[in-house]
N, C-alpha and C positions, 0 to 999 in steps of 0.2 A: 409701697415696699411690693405688694404685691401685683400690682400693675407692672412694676419695671421686671420683675420674674417673668409675668406673661408675655411682656414684649420680647424678652430675650428668647424663651421659649419658642414662641411663634417665628422668629428670625432665625433661630437654629432650625426648627422644622423646615422651613421656606429654603434654606440653604441645601440642607440635605435632601429634600424632594427635587430639588433641581439637579443636585449632583447625580443622583439617581436617575433622572430622566436623560441627562446627558450620556451617561454610561449606556442606558438602554439602547439609544439612538446609534451609539457607537457600536454597540454588538451587533444589532439588527443591519446596519451597513454592511459589516465585516462578514457576516453570516450570509447576505445574500449573494456576494460575490463567492464564487464556488471557488476552492482551491483546486486546480488542476495540474497535474505533473506536466513537465515540457514536453516529455515523450510520451506516445500513448501506452497504454496498458496492453501487454499481450499475455493471452490466455495460454498458459502452457499446460501439458501433459507430461508427466513424471512416471517412468516406469523402470523396473529394474529387466535387463535383458541379458541373455548369454551370447557370448561368442562362440558361433560352432566353427566346425573344422575347416569350413571354407572360408573363413576370414570375414563373416558376415554376420550380423545380428538381424532379426526378423522383428518389425513393427508396422502394425495394421495390413498386413499381406504385402509388405514391402521389404527389400533387403538393403542395408546400410553397411558399408565395409569398415572393417575395424584394423587394427594393427596385427600382425602375425603372433606378437608376443603375448597377446592377449587371449590367444585361443584357450577355450573351456574357462574362461574367466566371466564373472557376472559384472557388467557395467550398469551405470544409471543413464537413461535416456531422456532427454528432454525435447519434446515437439511442440512448435507452436504452427501458426498458420502458414509462415514462410520459411522455418527451418528445422532440422533435426540435428541435435548435438549429443555427444557421448561422452560421459564422464566416468573415470575410472578412478577409485581409492580417495573418496570424498570424504 
């Protein structure tokens, strides 16, 4: 009777270990392929700026125009390597 139990136990352990090895191989294969977005990541700088009386905001010694209705208002400015965008009322 004990030999039947030992045989069953050995078979169960072998099945369990085989399953663990297969799972480990799957996880290892999927983690080696880096997940990358379709578009490149852009590093951006966010800051608050104020629209001056001449309808411009200043960021890093450069002036950017803004609508007249926003004179003396605060805006959020997002600057990347390729663009500068202004946001009002986020």
